[in-house]
mmCIF file of the protein (N, C-alpha, C, O) and its ligand, coordinates in Angstrom:
data_MODEL
# 
_entry.id   MODEL 
# 
loop_
_entity.id 
_entity.type 
_entity.pdbx_number_of_molecules 
1 polymer     1 
2 non-polymer 1 
# 
_entity_poly.entity_id                      1 
_entity_poly.type                           'polypeptide(L)' 
_entity_poly.nstd_linkage                   no 
_entity_poly.nstd_monomer                   no 
_entity_poly.pdbx_seq_one_letter_code       MTEFRRRQNSERWHWSKGCSNYPTEKDVMISHTKPEYGFLCEECKEKEPLEKDE 
_entity_poly.pdbx_seq_one_letter_code_can   MTEFRRRQNSERWHWSKGCSNYPTEKDVMISHTKPEYGFLCEECKEKEPLEKDE 
_entity_poly.pdbx_strand_id                 A 
# 
loop_
_entity_poly_seq.entity_id 
_entity_poly_seq.num 
_entity_poly_seq.mon_id 
_entity_poly_seq.hetero 
1 1  MET n 
1 2  THR n 
1 3  GLU n 
1 4  PHE n 
1 5  ARG n 
1 6  ARG n 
1 7  ARG n 
1 8  GLN n 
1 9  ASN n 
1 10 SER n 
1 11 GLU n 
1 12 ARG n 
1 13 TRP n 
1 14 HIS n 
1 15 TRP n 
1 16 SER n 
1 17 LYS n 
1 18 GLY n 
1 19 CYS n 
1 20 SER n 
1 21 ASN n 
1 22 TYR n 
1 23 PRO n 
1 24 THR n 
1 25 GLU n 
1 26 LYS n 
1 27 ASP n 
1 28 VAL n 
1 29 MET n 
1 30 ILE n 
1 31 SER n 
1 32 HIS n 
1 33 THR n 
1 34 LYS n 
1 35 PRO n 
1 36 GLU n 
1 37 TYR n 
1 38 GLY n 
1 39 PHE n 
1 40 LEU n 
1 41 CYS n 
1 42 GLU n 
1 43 GLU n 
1 44 CYS n 
1 45 LYS n 
1 46 GLU n 
1 47 LYS n 
1 48 GLU n 
1 49 PRO n 
1 50 LEU n 
1 51 GLU n 
1 52 LYS n 
1 53 ASP n 
1 54 GLU n 
# 
loop_
_struct_asym.id 
_struct_asym.entity_id 
A 1 
B 2 
# 
loop_
_chem_comp.id 
_chem_comp.type 
_chem_comp.mon_nstd_flag 
ARG 'L-peptide linking' y 
ASN 'L-peptide linking' y 
ASP 'L-peptide linking' y 
CYS 'L-peptide linking' y 
GLN 'L-peptide linking' y 
GLU 'L-peptide linking' y 
GLY 'peptide linking'   y 
HIS 'L-peptide linking' y 
ILE 'L-peptide linking' y 
LEU 'L-peptide linking' y 
LYS 'L-peptide linking' y 
MET 'L-peptide linking' y 
PHE 'L-peptide linking' y 
PRO 'L-peptide linking' y 
SER 'L-peptide linking' y 
THR 'L-peptide linking' y 
TRP 'L-peptide linking' y 
TYR 'L-peptide linking' y 
VAL 'L-peptide linking' y 
ZN  non-polymer         . 
# 
_pdbx_entity_nonpoly.entity_id   2 
_pdbx_entity_nonpoly.name        ? 
_pdbx_entity_nonpoly.comp_id     ZN 
# 
_pdbx_nonpoly_scheme.asym_id         B 
_pdbx_nonpoly_scheme.entity_id       2 
_pdbx_nonpoly_scheme.mon_id          ZN 
_pdbx_nonpoly_scheme.ndb_seq_num     1 
_pdbx_nonpoly_scheme.pdb_seq_num     101 
_pdbx_nonpoly_scheme.auth_seq_num    101 
_pdbx_nonpoly_scheme.pdb_mon_id      ZN 
_pdbx_nonpoly_scheme.auth_mon_id     ZN 
_pdbx_nonpoly_scheme.pdb_strand_id   A 
_pdbx_nonpoly_scheme.pdb_ins_code    . 
# 
loop_
_atom_site.group_PDB 
_atom_site.id 
_atom_site.type_symbol 
_atom_site.label_atom_id 
_atom_site.label_alt_id 
_atom_site.label_comp_id 
_atom_site.label_asym_id 
_atom_site.label_entity_id 
_atom_site.label_seq_id 
_atom_site.pdbx_PDB_ins_code 
_atom_site.Cartn_x 
_atom_site.Cartn_y 
_atom_site.Cartn_z 
_atom_site.occupancy 
_atom_site.B_iso_or_equiv 
_atom_site.pdbx_formal_charge 
_atom_site.auth_seq_id 
_atom_site.auth_comp_id 
_atom_site.auth_asym_id 
_atom_site.auth_atom_id 
_atom_site.pdbx_PDB_model_num 
ATOM   1   N  N  . MET A 1 1  ? 0.778  -1.193 -0.003  1.00 0.00 ? 1   MET A N  1 
ATOM   2   C  CA . MET A 1 1  ? -0.094 0.089  0.024   1.00 0.00 ? 1   MET A CA 1 
ATOM   3   C  C  . MET A 1 1  ? 0.909  1.265  -0.008  1.00 0.00 ? 1   MET A C  1 
ATOM   4   O  O  . MET A 1 1  ? 1.950  1.300  0.649   1.00 0.00 ? 1   MET A O  1 
ATOM   5   N  N  . THR A 1 2  ? 0.447  2.271  -0.897  1.00 0.00 ? 2   THR A N  1 
ATOM   6   C  CA . THR A 1 2  ? 1.285  3.402  -0.845  1.00 0.00 ? 2   THR A CA 1 
ATOM   7   C  C  . THR A 1 2  ? 1.074  4.347  0.297   1.00 0.00 ? 2   THR A C  1 
ATOM   8   O  O  . THR A 1 2  ? -0.059 4.700  0.626   1.00 0.00 ? 2   THR A O  1 
ATOM   9   N  N  . GLU A 1 3  ? 2.165  4.760  0.908   1.00 0.00 ? 3   GLU A N  1 
ATOM   10  C  CA . GLU A 1 3  ? 1.995  5.658  2.085   1.00 0.00 ? 3   GLU A CA 1 
ATOM   11  C  C  . GLU A 1 3  ? 2.346  7.172  1.678   1.00 0.00 ? 3   GLU A C  1 
ATOM   12  O  O  . GLU A 1 3  ? 3.483  7.519  1.357   1.00 0.00 ? 3   GLU A O  1 
ATOM   13  N  N  . PHE A 1 4  ? 1.341  7.952  1.724   1.00 0.00 ? 4   PHE A N  1 
ATOM   14  C  CA . PHE A 1 4  ? 1.467  9.382  1.256   1.00 0.00 ? 4   PHE A CA 1 
ATOM   15  C  C  . PHE A 1 4  ? 1.912  10.216 2.490   1.00 0.00 ? 4   PHE A C  1 
ATOM   16  O  O  . PHE A 1 4  ? 1.364  10.126 3.589   1.00 0.00 ? 4   PHE A O  1 
ATOM   17  N  N  . ARG A 1 5  ? 2.885  10.980 2.224   1.00 0.00 ? 5   ARG A N  1 
ATOM   18  C  CA . ARG A 1 5  ? 3.417  11.856 3.460   1.00 0.00 ? 5   ARG A CA 1 
ATOM   19  C  C  . ARG A 1 5  ? 3.396  13.271 2.994   1.00 0.00 ? 5   ARG A C  1 
ATOM   20  O  O  . ARG A 1 5  ? 3.525  13.558 1.804   1.00 0.00 ? 5   ARG A O  1 
ATOM   21  N  N  . ARG A 1 6  ? 3.226  14.186 3.975   1.00 0.00 ? 6   ARG A N  1 
ATOM   22  C  CA . ARG A 1 6  ? 3.429  15.571 3.731   1.00 0.00 ? 6   ARG A CA 1 
ATOM   23  C  C  . ARG A 1 6  ? 3.929  16.205 5.076   1.00 0.00 ? 6   ARG A C  1 
ATOM   24  O  O  . ARG A 1 6  ? 3.734  15.693 6.178   1.00 0.00 ? 6   ARG A O  1 
ATOM   25  N  N  . ARG A 1 7  ? 4.564  17.321 4.866   1.00 0.00 ? 7   ARG A N  1 
ATOM   26  C  CA . ARG A 1 7  ? 5.041  18.169 5.862   1.00 0.00 ? 7   ARG A CA 1 
ATOM   27  C  C  . ARG A 1 7  ? 3.724  18.882 6.348   1.00 0.00 ? 7   ARG A C  1 
ATOM   28  O  O  . ARG A 1 7  ? 2.772  19.097 5.597   1.00 0.00 ? 7   ARG A O  1 
ATOM   29  N  N  . GLN A 1 8  ? 3.764  19.222 7.660   1.00 0.00 ? 8   GLN A N  1 
ATOM   30  C  CA . GLN A 1 8  ? 2.498  19.996 8.170   1.00 0.00 ? 8   GLN A CA 1 
ATOM   31  C  C  . GLN A 1 8  ? 2.463  21.339 7.622   1.00 0.00 ? 8   GLN A C  1 
ATOM   32  O  O  . GLN A 1 8  ? 1.366  21.896 7.667   1.00 0.00 ? 8   GLN A O  1 
ATOM   33  N  N  . ASN A 1 9  ? 3.439  21.978 7.112   1.00 0.00 ? 9   ASN A N  1 
ATOM   34  C  CA . ASN A 1 9  ? 3.393  23.278 6.553   1.00 0.00 ? 9   ASN A CA 1 
ATOM   35  C  C  . ASN A 1 9  ? 3.318  23.189 5.037   1.00 0.00 ? 9   ASN A C  1 
ATOM   36  O  O  . ASN A 1 9  ? 3.472  24.194 4.344   1.00 0.00 ? 9   ASN A O  1 
ATOM   37  N  N  . SER A 1 10 ? 3.090  22.035 4.544   1.00 0.00 ? 10  SER A N  1 
ATOM   38  C  CA . SER A 1 10 ? 2.928  22.035 3.015   1.00 0.00 ? 10  SER A CA 1 
ATOM   39  C  C  . SER A 1 10 ? 1.813  21.029 2.690   1.00 0.00 ? 10  SER A C  1 
ATOM   40  O  O  . SER A 1 10 ? 1.511  20.069 3.398   1.00 0.00 ? 10  SER A O  1 
ATOM   41  N  N  . GLU A 1 11 ? 1.247  21.375 1.536   1.00 0.00 ? 11  GLU A N  1 
ATOM   42  C  CA . GLU A 1 11 ? 0.120  20.649 0.995   1.00 0.00 ? 11  GLU A CA 1 
ATOM   43  C  C  . GLU A 1 11 ? 0.498  19.715 -0.139  1.00 0.00 ? 11  GLU A C  1 
ATOM   44  O  O  . GLU A 1 11 ? -0.384 19.173 -0.805  1.00 0.00 ? 11  GLU A O  1 
ATOM   45  N  N  . ARG A 1 12 ? 1.800  19.510 -0.376  1.00 0.00 ? 12  ARG A N  1 
ATOM   46  C  CA . ARG A 1 12 ? 2.307  18.521 -1.283  1.00 0.00 ? 12  ARG A CA 1 
ATOM   47  C  C  . ARG A 1 12 ? 2.657  17.309 -0.785  1.00 0.00 ? 12  ARG A C  1 
ATOM   48  O  O  . ARG A 1 12 ? 3.485  17.224 0.122   1.00 0.00 ? 12  ARG A O  1 
ATOM   49  N  N  . TRP A 1 13 ? 2.040  16.196 -1.345  1.00 0.00 ? 13  TRP A N  1 
ATOM   50  C  CA . TRP A 1 13 ? 2.161  14.913 -0.826  1.00 0.00 ? 13  TRP A CA 1 
ATOM   51  C  C  . TRP A 1 13 ? 3.245  14.131 -1.684  1.00 0.00 ? 13  TRP A C  1 
ATOM   52  O  O  . TRP A 1 13 ? 3.335  14.181 -2.911  1.00 0.00 ? 13  TRP A O  1 
ATOM   53  N  N  . HIS A 1 14 ? 4.059  13.393 -0.813  1.00 0.00 ? 14  HIS A N  1 
ATOM   54  C  CA . HIS A 1 14 ? 5.095  12.448 -1.436  1.00 0.00 ? 14  HIS A CA 1 
ATOM   55  C  C  . HIS A 1 14 ? 4.914  11.081 -1.096  1.00 0.00 ? 14  HIS A C  1 
ATOM   56  O  O  . HIS A 1 14 ? 4.505  10.773 0.023   1.00 0.00 ? 14  HIS A O  1 
ATOM   57  N  N  . TRP A 1 15 ? 5.182  10.237 -1.962  1.00 0.00 ? 15  TRP A N  1 
ATOM   58  C  CA . TRP A 1 15 ? 5.127  8.833  -1.714  1.00 0.00 ? 15  TRP A CA 1 
ATOM   59  C  C  . TRP A 1 15 ? 6.368  7.945  -2.126  1.00 0.00 ? 15  TRP A C  1 
ATOM   60  O  O  . TRP A 1 15 ? 6.514  6.796  -1.709  1.00 0.00 ? 15  TRP A O  1 
ATOM   61  N  N  . SER A 1 16 ? 7.178  8.528  -2.915  1.00 0.00 ? 16  SER A N  1 
ATOM   62  C  CA . SER A 1 16 ? 8.406  7.814  -3.339  1.00 0.00 ? 16  SER A CA 1 
ATOM   63  C  C  . SER A 1 16 ? 9.531  8.296  -2.550  1.00 0.00 ? 16  SER A C  1 
ATOM   64  O  O  . SER A 1 16 ? 9.818  9.489  -2.452  1.00 0.00 ? 16  SER A O  1 
ATOM   65  N  N  . LYS A 1 17 ? 10.241 7.222  -1.920  1.00 0.00 ? 17  LYS A N  1 
ATOM   66  C  CA . LYS A 1 17 ? 11.449 7.490  -1.081  1.00 0.00 ? 17  LYS A CA 1 
ATOM   67  C  C  . LYS A 1 17 ? 12.530 7.952  -2.012  1.00 0.00 ? 17  LYS A C  1 
ATOM   68  O  O  . LYS A 1 17 ? 13.480 8.537  -1.492  1.00 0.00 ? 17  LYS A O  1 
ATOM   69  N  N  . GLY A 1 18 ? 12.529 7.793  -3.197  1.00 0.00 ? 18  GLY A N  1 
ATOM   70  C  CA . GLY A 1 18 ? 13.573 8.333  -4.036  1.00 0.00 ? 18  GLY A CA 1 
ATOM   71  C  C  . GLY A 1 18 ? 13.504 9.881  -4.310  1.00 0.00 ? 18  GLY A C  1 
ATOM   72  O  O  . GLY A 1 18 ? 14.416 10.542 -4.808  1.00 0.00 ? 18  GLY A O  1 
ATOM   73  N  N  . CYS A 1 19 ? 12.297 10.348 -3.911  1.00 0.00 ? 19  CYS A N  1 
ATOM   74  C  CA . CYS A 1 19 ? 12.018 11.857 -4.131  1.00 0.00 ? 19  CYS A CA 1 
ATOM   75  C  C  . CYS A 1 19 ? 13.120 12.635 -3.259  1.00 0.00 ? 19  CYS A C  1 
ATOM   76  O  O  . CYS A 1 19 ? 13.489 12.240 -2.153  1.00 0.00 ? 19  CYS A O  1 
ATOM   77  N  N  . SER A 1 20 ? 13.608 13.816 -3.909  1.00 0.00 ? 20  SER A N  1 
ATOM   78  C  CA . SER A 1 20 ? 14.506 14.606 -3.282  1.00 0.00 ? 20  SER A CA 1 
ATOM   79  C  C  . SER A 1 20 ? 13.897 15.380 -2.019  1.00 0.00 ? 20  SER A C  1 
ATOM   80  O  O  . SER A 1 20 ? 14.560 15.758 -1.054  1.00 0.00 ? 20  SER A O  1 
ATOM   81  N  N  . ASN A 1 21 ? 12.541 15.548 -2.190  1.00 0.00 ? 21  ASN A N  1 
ATOM   82  C  CA . ASN A 1 21 ? 11.726 16.210 -1.169  1.00 0.00 ? 21  ASN A CA 1 
ATOM   83  C  C  . ASN A 1 21 ? 11.000 15.380 -0.148  1.00 0.00 ? 21  ASN A C  1 
ATOM   84  O  O  . ASN A 1 21 ? 10.275 15.899 0.700   1.00 0.00 ? 21  ASN A O  1 
ATOM   85  N  N  . TYR A 1 22 ? 11.233 13.890 -0.252  1.00 0.00 ? 22  TYR A N  1 
ATOM   86  C  CA . TYR A 1 22 ? 10.455 13.108 0.694   1.00 0.00 ? 22  TYR A CA 1 
ATOM   87  C  C  . TYR A 1 22 ? 10.726 13.330 2.060   1.00 0.00 ? 22  TYR A C  1 
ATOM   88  O  O  . TYR A 1 22 ? 11.880 13.311 2.488   1.00 0.00 ? 22  TYR A O  1 
ATOM   89  N  N  . PRO A 1 23 ? 9.550  13.581 2.914   1.00 0.00 ? 23  PRO A N  1 
ATOM   90  C  CA . PRO A 1 23 ? 9.705  14.020 4.215   1.00 0.00 ? 23  PRO A CA 1 
ATOM   91  C  C  . PRO A 1 23 ? 10.174 12.663 5.127   1.00 0.00 ? 23  PRO A C  1 
ATOM   92  O  O  . PRO A 1 23 ? 9.533  11.613 5.169   1.00 0.00 ? 23  PRO A O  1 
ATOM   93  N  N  . THR A 1 24 ? 11.325 12.911 5.778   1.00 0.00 ? 24  THR A N  1 
ATOM   94  C  CA . THR A 1 24 ? 11.699 11.712 6.490   1.00 0.00 ? 24  THR A CA 1 
ATOM   95  C  C  . THR A 1 24 ? 11.769 11.989 8.024   1.00 0.00 ? 24  THR A C  1 
ATOM   96  O  O  . THR A 1 24 ? 12.086 11.139 8.856   1.00 0.00 ? 24  THR A O  1 
ATOM   97  N  N  . GLU A 1 25 ? 11.469 13.153 8.268   1.00 0.00 ? 25  GLU A N  1 
ATOM   98  C  CA . GLU A 1 25 ? 11.341 13.475 9.713   1.00 0.00 ? 25  GLU A CA 1 
ATOM   99  C  C  . GLU A 1 25 ? 10.089 12.850 10.358  1.00 0.00 ? 25  GLU A C  1 
ATOM   100 O  O  . GLU A 1 25 ? 9.214  12.360 9.644   1.00 0.00 ? 25  GLU A O  1 
ATOM   101 N  N  . LYS A 1 26 ? 9.993  12.863 11.706  1.00 0.00 ? 26  LYS A N  1 
ATOM   102 C  CA . LYS A 1 26 ? 8.970  12.062 12.330  1.00 0.00 ? 26  LYS A CA 1 
ATOM   103 C  C  . LYS A 1 26 ? 7.661  12.881 12.352  1.00 0.00 ? 26  LYS A C  1 
ATOM   104 O  O  . LYS A 1 26 ? 6.572  12.309 12.394  1.00 0.00 ? 26  LYS A O  1 
ATOM   105 N  N  . ASP A 1 27 ? 7.775  14.214 12.324  1.00 0.00 ? 27  ASP A N  1 
ATOM   106 C  CA . ASP A 1 27 ? 6.551  15.013 12.463  1.00 0.00 ? 27  ASP A CA 1 
ATOM   107 C  C  . ASP A 1 27 ? 5.818  15.200 11.216  1.00 0.00 ? 27  ASP A C  1 
ATOM   108 O  O  . ASP A 1 27 ? 5.566  16.357 10.879  1.00 0.00 ? 27  ASP A O  1 
ATOM   109 N  N  . VAL A 1 28 ? 5.440  14.231 10.487  1.00 0.00 ? 28  VAL A N  1 
ATOM   110 C  CA . VAL A 1 28 ? 4.782  14.413 9.208   1.00 0.00 ? 28  VAL A CA 1 
ATOM   111 C  C  . VAL A 1 28 ? 3.347  13.840 9.205   1.00 0.00 ? 28  VAL A C  1 
ATOM   112 O  O  . VAL A 1 28 ? 3.054  12.903 9.947   1.00 0.00 ? 28  VAL A O  1 
ATOM   113 N  N  . MET A 1 29 ? 2.476  14.395 8.384   1.00 0.00 ? 29  MET A N  1 
ATOM   114 C  CA . MET A 1 29 ? 1.182  13.856 8.140   1.00 0.00 ? 29  MET A CA 1 
ATOM   115 C  C  . MET A 1 29 ? 1.230  12.678 7.311   1.00 0.00 ? 29  MET A C  1 
ATOM   116 O  O  . MET A 1 29 ? 1.897  12.737 6.279   1.00 0.00 ? 29  MET A O  1 
ATOM   117 N  N  . ILE A 1 30 ? 0.561  11.509 7.639   1.00 0.00 ? 30  ILE A N  1 
ATOM   118 C  CA . ILE A 1 30 ? 0.612  10.405 6.741   1.00 0.00 ? 30  ILE A CA 1 
ATOM   119 C  C  . ILE A 1 30 ? -0.847 9.949  6.341   1.00 0.00 ? 30  ILE A C  1 
ATOM   120 O  O  . ILE A 1 30 ? -1.778 10.008 7.144   1.00 0.00 ? 30  ILE A O  1 
ATOM   121 N  N  . SER A 1 31 ? -0.975 9.524  5.140   1.00 0.00 ? 31  SER A N  1 
ATOM   122 C  CA . SER A 1 31 ? -2.230 8.994  4.692   1.00 0.00 ? 31  SER A CA 1 
ATOM   123 C  C  . SER A 1 31 ? -2.041 7.801  3.970   1.00 0.00 ? 31  SER A C  1 
ATOM   124 O  O  . SER A 1 31 ? -1.111 7.714  3.168   1.00 0.00 ? 31  SER A O  1 
ATOM   125 N  N  . HIS A 1 32 ? -2.871 6.813  4.182   1.00 0.00 ? 32  HIS A N  1 
ATOM   126 C  CA . HIS A 1 32 ? -2.593 5.496  3.439   1.00 0.00 ? 32  HIS A CA 1 
ATOM   127 C  C  . HIS A 1 32 ? -3.642 5.283  2.305   1.00 0.00 ? 32  HIS A C  1 
ATOM   128 O  O  . HIS A 1 32 ? -3.793 4.199  1.743   1.00 0.00 ? 32  HIS A O  1 
ATOM   129 N  N  . THR A 1 33 ? -4.392 6.468  2.000   1.00 0.00 ? 33  THR A N  1 
ATOM   130 C  CA . THR A 1 33 ? -5.230 6.432  0.824   1.00 0.00 ? 33  THR A CA 1 
ATOM   131 C  C  . THR A 1 33 ? -4.832 7.697  -0.041  1.00 0.00 ? 33  THR A C  1 
ATOM   132 O  O  . THR A 1 33 ? -4.153 8.619  0.409   1.00 0.00 ? 33  THR A O  1 
ATOM   133 N  N  . LYS A 1 34 ? -5.292 7.644  -1.242  1.00 0.00 ? 34  LYS A N  1 
ATOM   134 C  CA . LYS A 1 34 ? -4.974 8.848  -1.982  1.00 0.00 ? 34  LYS A CA 1 
ATOM   135 C  C  . LYS A 1 34 ? -5.526 10.145 -1.441  1.00 0.00 ? 34  LYS A C  1 
ATOM   136 O  O  . LYS A 1 34 ? -6.743 10.286 -1.330  1.00 0.00 ? 34  LYS A O  1 
ATOM   137 N  N  . PRO A 1 35 ? -4.657 11.122 -1.093  1.00 0.00 ? 35  PRO A N  1 
ATOM   138 C  CA . PRO A 1 35 ? -5.090 12.332 -0.503  1.00 0.00 ? 35  PRO A CA 1 
ATOM   139 C  C  . PRO A 1 35 ? -6.182 13.006 -1.387  1.00 0.00 ? 35  PRO A C  1 
ATOM   140 O  O  . PRO A 1 35 ? -6.093 13.057 -2.614  1.00 0.00 ? 35  PRO A O  1 
ATOM   141 N  N  . GLU A 1 36 ? -7.267 13.542 -0.638  1.00 0.00 ? 36  GLU A N  1 
ATOM   142 C  CA . GLU A 1 36 ? -8.269 14.217 -1.298  1.00 0.00 ? 36  GLU A CA 1 
ATOM   143 C  C  . GLU A 1 36 ? -8.279 15.692 -1.452  1.00 0.00 ? 36  GLU A C  1 
ATOM   144 O  O  . GLU A 1 36 ? -9.145 16.343 -2.037  1.00 0.00 ? 36  GLU A O  1 
ATOM   145 N  N  . TYR A 1 37 ? -7.086 16.200 -0.789  1.00 0.00 ? 37  TYR A N  1 
ATOM   146 C  CA . TYR A 1 37 ? -6.860 17.627 -0.928  1.00 0.00 ? 37  TYR A CA 1 
ATOM   147 C  C  . TYR A 1 37 ? -5.354 17.830 -1.109  1.00 0.00 ? 37  TYR A C  1 
ATOM   148 O  O  . TYR A 1 37 ? -4.601 16.874 -0.922  1.00 0.00 ? 37  TYR A O  1 
ATOM   149 N  N  . GLY A 1 38 ? -4.884 19.013 -1.458  1.00 0.00 ? 38  GLY A N  1 
ATOM   150 C  CA . GLY A 1 38 ? -3.479 19.245 -1.652  1.00 0.00 ? 38  GLY A CA 1 
ATOM   151 C  C  . GLY A 1 38 ? -3.064 18.830 -3.001  1.00 0.00 ? 38  GLY A C  1 
ATOM   152 O  O  . GLY A 1 38 ? -3.855 18.683 -3.933  1.00 0.00 ? 38  GLY A O  1 
ATOM   153 N  N  . PHE A 1 39 ? -1.778 18.645 -3.071  1.00 0.00 ? 39  PHE A N  1 
ATOM   154 C  CA . PHE A 1 39 ? -1.126 18.410 -4.451  1.00 0.00 ? 39  PHE A CA 1 
ATOM   155 C  C  . PHE A 1 39 ? -0.280 17.168 -4.355  1.00 0.00 ? 39  PHE A C  1 
ATOM   156 O  O  . PHE A 1 39 ? 0.265  16.853 -3.298  1.00 0.00 ? 39  PHE A O  1 
ATOM   157 N  N  . LEU A 1 40 ? -0.157 16.374 -5.605  1.00 0.00 ? 40  LEU A N  1 
ATOM   158 C  CA . LEU A 1 40 ? 0.615  15.272 -5.579  1.00 0.00 ? 40  LEU A CA 1 
ATOM   159 C  C  . LEU A 1 40 ? 1.960  15.710 -6.225  1.00 0.00 ? 40  LEU A C  1 
ATOM   160 O  O  . LEU A 1 40 ? 1.970  16.387 -7.253  1.00 0.00 ? 40  LEU A O  1 
ATOM   161 N  N  . CYS A 1 41 ? 3.143  15.289 -5.567  1.00 0.00 ? 41  CYS A N  1 
ATOM   162 C  CA . CYS A 1 41 ? 4.423  15.772 -6.027  1.00 0.00 ? 41  CYS A CA 1 
ATOM   163 C  C  . CYS A 1 41 ? 4.802  15.221 -7.400  1.00 0.00 ? 41  CYS A C  1 
ATOM   164 O  O  . CYS A 1 41 ? 4.757  14.009 -7.613  1.00 0.00 ? 41  CYS A O  1 
ATOM   165 N  N  . GLU A 1 42 ? 5.179  16.106 -8.342  1.00 0.00 ? 42  GLU A N  1 
ATOM   166 C  CA . GLU A 1 42 ? 5.600  15.743 -9.643  1.00 0.00 ? 42  GLU A CA 1 
ATOM   167 C  C  . GLU A 1 42 ? 6.760  14.702 -9.629  1.00 0.00 ? 42  GLU A C  1 
ATOM   168 O  O  . GLU A 1 42 ? 6.720  13.687 -10.324 1.00 0.00 ? 42  GLU A O  1 
ATOM   169 N  N  . GLU A 1 43 ? 7.794  15.010 -8.800  1.00 0.00 ? 43  GLU A N  1 
ATOM   170 C  CA . GLU A 1 43 ? 8.930  14.248 -8.813  1.00 0.00 ? 43  GLU A CA 1 
ATOM   171 C  C  . GLU A 1 43 ? 8.555  12.674 -8.287  1.00 0.00 ? 43  GLU A C  1 
ATOM   172 O  O  . GLU A 1 43 ? 9.091  11.656 -8.725  1.00 0.00 ? 43  GLU A O  1 
ATOM   173 N  N  . CYS A 1 44 ? 7.686  12.716 -7.422  1.00 0.00 ? 44  CYS A N  1 
ATOM   174 C  CA . CYS A 1 44 ? 7.343  11.322 -6.878  1.00 0.00 ? 44  CYS A CA 1 
ATOM   175 C  C  . CYS A 1 44 ? 6.494  10.675 -8.037  1.00 0.00 ? 44  CYS A C  1 
ATOM   176 O  O  . CYS A 1 44 ? 6.571  9.457  -8.197  1.00 0.00 ? 44  CYS A O  1 
ATOM   177 N  N  . LYS A 1 45 ? 5.722  11.406 -8.818  1.00 0.00 ? 45  LYS A N  1 
ATOM   178 C  CA . LYS A 1 45 ? 4.957  10.874 -10.001 1.00 0.00 ? 45  LYS A CA 1 
ATOM   179 C  C  . LYS A 1 45 ? 5.951  10.113 -11.062 1.00 0.00 ? 45  LYS A C  1 
ATOM   180 O  O  . LYS A 1 45 ? 5.729  9.033  -11.609 1.00 0.00 ? 45  LYS A O  1 
ATOM   181 N  N  . GLU A 1 46 ? 6.977  10.861 -11.196 1.00 0.00 ? 46  GLU A N  1 
ATOM   182 C  CA . GLU A 1 46 ? 8.085  10.476 -12.190 1.00 0.00 ? 46  GLU A CA 1 
ATOM   183 C  C  . GLU A 1 46 ? 8.652  9.227  -11.667 1.00 0.00 ? 46  GLU A C  1 
ATOM   184 O  O  . GLU A 1 46 ? 8.706  8.214  -12.365 1.00 0.00 ? 46  GLU A O  1 
ATOM   185 N  N  . LYS A 1 47 ? 9.103  9.274  -10.384 1.00 0.00 ? 47  LYS A N  1 
ATOM   186 C  CA . LYS A 1 47 ? 9.856  8.037  -9.827  1.00 0.00 ? 47  LYS A CA 1 
ATOM   187 C  C  . LYS A 1 47 ? 9.110  6.887  -9.536  1.00 0.00 ? 47  LYS A C  1 
ATOM   188 O  O  . LYS A 1 47 ? 9.590  5.758  -9.631  1.00 0.00 ? 47  LYS A O  1 
ATOM   189 N  N  . GLU A 1 48 ? 7.919  7.126  -9.175  1.00 0.00 ? 48  GLU A N  1 
ATOM   190 C  CA . GLU A 1 48 ? 7.056  5.998  -8.790  1.00 0.00 ? 48  GLU A CA 1 
ATOM   191 C  C  . GLU A 1 48 ? 5.600  6.327  -9.137  1.00 0.00 ? 48  GLU A C  1 
ATOM   192 O  O  . GLU A 1 48 ? 4.835  6.822  -8.310  1.00 0.00 ? 48  GLU A O  1 
ATOM   193 N  N  . PRO A 1 49 ? 5.214  6.003  -10.521 1.00 0.00 ? 49  PRO A N  1 
ATOM   194 C  CA . PRO A 1 49 ? 3.906  6.273  -10.969 1.00 0.00 ? 49  PRO A CA 1 
ATOM   195 C  C  . PRO A 1 49 ? 2.963  5.522  -10.179 1.00 0.00 ? 49  PRO A C  1 
ATOM   196 O  O  . PRO A 1 49 ? 3.204  4.367  -9.828  1.00 0.00 ? 49  PRO A O  1 
ATOM   197 N  N  . LEU A 1 50 ? 1.746  6.215  -9.844  1.00 0.00 ? 50  LEU A N  1 
ATOM   198 C  CA . LEU A 1 50 ? 0.665  5.563  -8.998  1.00 0.00 ? 50  LEU A CA 1 
ATOM   199 C  C  . LEU A 1 50 ? -0.111 4.723  -9.929  1.00 0.00 ? 50  LEU A C  1 
ATOM   200 O  O  . LEU A 1 50 ? -0.274 5.016  -11.113 1.00 0.00 ? 50  LEU A O  1 
ATOM   201 N  N  . GLU A 1 51 ? -0.602 3.630  -9.334  1.00 0.00 ? 51  GLU A N  1 
ATOM   202 C  CA . GLU A 1 51 ? -1.656 2.673  -10.081 1.00 0.00 ? 51  GLU A CA 1 
ATOM   203 C  C  . GLU A 1 51 ? -2.808 3.665  -10.315 1.00 0.00 ? 51  GLU A C  1 
ATOM   204 O  O  . GLU A 1 51 ? -3.055 4.556  -9.503  1.00 0.00 ? 51  GLU A O  1 
ATOM   205 N  N  . LYS A 1 52 ? -3.536 3.475  -11.503 1.00 0.00 ? 52  LYS A N  1 
ATOM   206 C  CA . LYS A 1 52 ? -4.463 4.460  -11.765 1.00 0.00 ? 52  LYS A CA 1 
ATOM   207 C  C  . LYS A 1 52 ? -5.742 4.292  -10.947 1.00 0.00 ? 52  LYS A C  1 
ATOM   208 O  O  . LYS A 1 52 ? -6.534 5.231  -10.862 1.00 0.00 ? 52  LYS A O  1 
ATOM   209 N  N  . ASP A 1 53 ? -5.965 3.129  -10.346 1.00 0.00 ? 53  ASP A N  1 
ATOM   210 C  CA . ASP A 1 53 ? -7.225 3.150  -9.438  1.00 0.00 ? 53  ASP A CA 1 
ATOM   211 C  C  . ASP A 1 53 ? -6.905 3.130  -7.950  1.00 0.00 ? 53  ASP A C  1 
ATOM   212 O  O  . ASP A 1 53 ? -7.734 2.791  -7.106  1.00 0.00 ? 53  ASP A O  1 
ATOM   213 N  N  . GLU A 1 54 ? -5.582 3.535  -7.656  1.00 0.00 ? 54  GLU A N  1 
ATOM   214 C  CA . GLU A 1 54 ? -5.307 3.541  -6.276  1.00 0.00 ? 54  GLU A CA 1 
ATOM   215 C  C  . GLU A 1 54 ? -5.856 4.935  -5.652  1.00 0.00 ? 54  GLU A C  1 
ATOM   216 O  O  . GLU A 1 54 ? -5.727 5.167  -4.450  1.00 0.00 ? 54  GLU A O  1 
HETATM 217 ZN ZN . ZN  B 2 .  ? 7.907  13.983 -3.868  1.00 0.00 2 101 ZN  A ZN 1 
# 
């Protein structure tokens, strides 16, 4: 299952650990479903394309 993460001061969601902006700190927001608000990171999309029905 894809884990989406964002920093609390950002509305950009990351899910690829290869992303240069992937949040690794402990204090992050995590979602296990596709986020319904905010933005999906373009770099994560490139590195780890999402399943279309996920
Ligand atoms: Zn990213």
